[in-house]
N, C-alpha and C positions, 0 to 999 in steps of 0.2 A: 308316527314319533320315532320309532326305532332307525327308520333309514335318514330323518333329519337332523337327529343328534348325532349320529357318526359324520355324517356330511358338511353340517354346520359348523361342527364342534360346539363345547358349551356356551360360547360367547354369542354365535351366531343362533342357535337354538333359543336362547334367553330371547334374543332380539324378535325371533318368530313367535314365540308364545306371547310377549307383551302385545305386537302388533294384531295377532290372531284376537287378543282379548279387546282392543279397542275397537276393532272392525266387527266384532262379534254384535254388539250392540245395535250395529245398521239392522241386522235381520231379525229385529224385534219390530219394525216395521211391517213386515208380513205378518205378524200375528193380528195385528191389527185390523186387516182385511180378511184373510183366508176364513177363519170359521164363521163371521158372516158371509161370506159368498159361497160357501160349503151349504149353509142353511138355507139360503136364499134360492140357490140351484136347486136344492131337494126338493124344496117345495113347489118350485115353478115345472120341474120336471114330473113332479106328480100329477100336477093340476094339468098337462100337457099347454102349458103357456111358454111356446118357445121365445116371443117377444119379450116376455119379462125376464128369462135366462139371456138373453143377448143384450137386454140393459144392463142388468146387473154385472154381466162378464165384461164390458165394455167401460163402464164407470170403476170396475175395481183396476182393470188394466191402465186406465188413465192415470188411477191414483198413484198405484207402484212406480208407472213408468217417471212421474213428475217427482217422487220422492227419490226415486235412483239419478235421475239427474242432478237433481239438487245435492244430494250428496257427495257426487262425483266432483262436481263444481266446487264446493267447500274444501274438498282433501286437495283438489289440485291448486285451489289459491293458498292453503297453508303450506302445501310444499314448496311453492315457489318462493312464500316468504322466507322460508328457513326456519320456521317454528319447531318443525316436527324433528328436524335431524339435531336441533340444539336441545330439545328436550331429551329425545333419546340418547344422546350424548351425555348428557346431564346424568342419566339414570345408570345407563350401560357402558359409557366411554367408547372405545375405541369400535366397538360392535356392533354400533349404530350407522357404518358406513354408506349402505344404501337403505337407510330406514325410508326416506320420501318415496322414492321410488318400489319400494315394496309394500308400503303402506296404501298407495295409489294402485298398485296391481290387485290388492287384496279385497279394497274398496270397490273397484271396478267389477272384480269376480261376484262378491256379495251383491251389488246392486243388481246385475244381472240377474243373478236368483231371485231377487225381489220381485222382478218380473215374471219369471217363468214359475213363480209360485201359484200366480192367477190361474192359467189351465190346470195345474193339480189341485186347488181347492175346489172348482169345477168338476175335477173329474172324481173327486172323492164324494161331491153331493151327488153325482151319477152312479155312485158305486163301483167305479173304474180304478178305485186306489191301486190295485192290481198292476194296471198297466205302468202307473208312475213307479211303484217298488222294482219293476222288472228294470227301466230305464236307468233310475239311480243304483240298481245294481251294476249296470255295464259301465255306468260314469264310472263309480268306484273302481271296478274291474281295472278299467282302461288308467286311472290314476295309479293304481298299484303297479300296472306293468312299466307306466312310463317314469316313477319314482324307482323300481328296479333297475332300469335298463338307463336311465337316461340323470335321474336323479340323485344316484348314489357318487357321481363325479362332479356333481354341482357345489359349489361354495358359497355361490352369491344367494342370501336370501329371498331378494327379489325373484331371481329365476325359480326358485324351490317353490316359490308360492305358486308360480304360472304351473309348472310341473305338475305339482299336486292338487291344484285344485280346479285348473281349467277342463280337464276331461269329464267331470262331474258335471260342469255346469252345461259343457256341450250337450253332453247326453240329455240331460232334462230340458234343454232348449228344444233337441231335435223333437222329444215328447210334446212339447208345448205348441209347435209348428204341426205335427201329426193331430194333436187333437183338434186345433181349428180348422184344419183341412176336413176331418170329419163330419165337423159341426159349423159348417161356414155361414150358416145363420148368425152364430153368434157375432159376426163383425157387421151385423146390417142391422141394427135397433130401431126400433122406430118408437116415437113419442118419449124419448130420451128425457130424464130427469135427473139431472146430475146431483143436485142438494138431497131430492131426496132418497135416492137410493144410495147415495154416498153414506148420509148418516145411518140410514136401514144397515150397510155393511158393517159400519167401524163400531156402532153401538153393541152389536154381537161379541165382535173380538176385543173390547174392552177389557174385560174380566181376564181372559185367555193371557192377553199382554201384559197384565198385571203378575199374574204369576210366572211367566216366563221373566219379566223384568228382576223379579224379586230373588229367582235363582240364578240367574247370572250376575246380580250385584253382589251376592255373598261369595261365589264363585271369582268372579272376574276381578272387582275390586281388590281383593285380598290379594291376588297376584299385581297388579299394579302398585299396590302399597308394598310388595317384597322388592319388585322391580326398581322402586324408590329408594327403599332403605337397606336391602340386603344385596348380597353378590349375584352374579351370571348363575352360579351353581345353585341358589336358594331358588331362585326363579324356573331355571329349567326343573328342579324336583317338583316345585310346586305345581308346574305345567302338567307334569307325568302324573302326579295324584290327580289333577283335575279332569285329565281325560280317562285316567280308571275309572274315578267315579262317573264319567259320564257313560262311559260304555256299560258299568254295573246297572246303572238305572235303567238305560236303553233296553238294557236285555228284560229286565224287569217288564218294561212298560210295554214289552212285546205283549203280556198277558193283559196288563191293565187297559190299555188305552182302546183294545176292542171292546172291554167290559162295561165301560160306562155308559157308551149307547145302549147295551143289553139292560142295565138297571134303567137306565130312563125309560125304555120300551114296558120293563116289568111293571114299573109301577104306574104308567098309564094305564096297564091292564090290571090293575090291583093286585097283584102278586108279590105283596110285601115278605110272604116266607121265601120264596125263591132269592130276592135280594138278601137277605140275612143268610141264606147258605152261601150264596156267591160271595159275600164279605168274609165269612168264617174262613171259606177255602182259600183265597185271595190273601188273607191275613195271616193263614197258618203256612202255606207255600212262598209267601214273600218275605217270612221271618226265618224259614228253614234256609232259603236262597240266601238271603244276605248274612246268614250267619255262617254258613259254608264259605261265603267270600269272607267274613270277618276273621274267620281260621285262619283261612289262609294267609292273610294278611299278618296276622299275630306270629305265625311260623316262619314266613317266606317271602316279607317283603322287600327288605334289601336285595337278597338274590334276584327276585323275580324283576325290580327296577334294573339291577345290571344286567341283568339277561336281554332286557327290553332296550336298554339304551347304551350298553357297552360301558357304562361307569355306574360301579357299585357305591351307594351312599354308605356312610359311615351308620353302625348297628344304632338306633335309638328306640329304646323299650317305650319311652313315654308318647314318642311320633306313632309307632304300631298301635298302643293302645287306643289311643283319641281317634285314631283313623279307623279302626275295629268297631268302636263304641258307635260313632257318627254312622257308619254303614249299615247296622242292626237299626237303629232309632230310625234313619232315613228311608230304611226300607219297610218301616211298620208305618210310618207316617205318609211316604208316597202312597201306599195301599188305601190308607183313609182318604187324602186327599182327591184319588180317581173316584172314589165310592162318591163322593161328598158333590163332584161335578155331575154323576149320575142321579142323585138323590135332589138337585137343583139348588145347592148351595153354592153355587160358584162365586158371588160375590164373595160371602163368609169368606171363602177359602183363599180368594187372591187376597182379601184384606190381612188375614193372617199371616201370609207367607210375606208381604210387603213388611210387615211390623217384625218379622222375625230375621228378615234382610238386614232391615235398617239395624238393628240389635247387632246382628252378627259383623255388621260393617264397623260399628262403634268398637266392638271387643278387639275387631283387627286392628283399628288405629293405634289400639294400645299394646297389643299383643304381638302383633308382626313386629314393629320396630325392637322389639326386647326379646323375643323369642325364634324370629324367624320362621321357617315350615311349621315348627309346632305350634305356634302362635296361630299362623293361617288356618291350621285343621282345628287345634284347640276351639277357636272360635265358633267354627262350624258345628263342631259335637255340642258344646254349650248351648247353643242358638236351638238345635234340635230337639237337645233334651228340654230346655227350660219353657221355648214357645211352640215351635212347630207341631212335636210330636203329640204331648199332652191335649192342645186346643183342638186339634183334628180328631185327636182321639175321641175326646170327650163328646164333640159334636155329633159323630156318626152314629155313638152310642144313645145320644139322644133323638135322633132323626128315626132310626131303627126301632126306638121302643113306643113310638107314636103311635104305632096301628099296632091291636093285639094280634100275636103269633098266628093265633087261628085265625 
């Protein structure tokens, strides 16, 4: 982001943010397949059933390849029709010069990621996620090098999309190819039953996809409302806030993500005291971490944004207070959400997140046109305080009190 806003300028970066927000919805398709494939491969591998592994893998691959092809075709048709350029021109004015090309490249790269998600999900089912992480790290490092050496001189949004995203996609694709070469039997399924295995894969991922849709909706739709009603500078600041919150939650998820399978295993073994201890530790650690980040936001938000982007926004105490509040409540709620996933209340968690996202989007439709970025963040804070935080906290408390502590 620091390189993008310096290379593309405020208007170009605003276009980059809007296109990324639009296309990021494409990645949700992977969540409808990946969790189910991971679970199916894990069970098949434990039973030594290579034929079932192969059937699940091929069905998932065909599903993702079909979706990726359809998405790229739709974007090509939209680009040729001129709809994309006209709409973004209406939102962002002259910044949308290469909008259609940038949108196409972004879609192609994310569509490719949908395909490489398939071997990555299978690797996770085989407890080989560390291999995926290594290749993802290689791709990220390559992208950083590309942006520092080439990206700093690029002024085209489409070119910056390729420079910043393609190295990561290429590295993940290499990982997928090597995985298939290591387990070549995956491409030779016998007794393939597409409908049966497709239903099995998709059903397990619906709730995960619902949770992710909710998270995307409240952040990304707010950015699009900013683009439609605000200035390029406000879109750029909203994009910085969104990316910063994403990074903050991702760091917290390094602890919570591997914990929920452990909670599920402890419940299966009847060890509820351990689950309670784990939840207490996660809650305390999450609140301390989120609280520290909130203090940093309260004290140094504008200088940090200026250091990151090269352009310091005006001091805004209301924005700082709302963002800090959201970070604390969201950190607590995130811990509760992951705990509920481990406790088996995945559907409830997804429903709460979807309802909260709908509430936040309605607030954003009212507040963003009137208050800009402050309205964007304010809607997020109110949603977390009123819906997300208390609903998940009460459900965790009820679930953990069902079995006596002894």
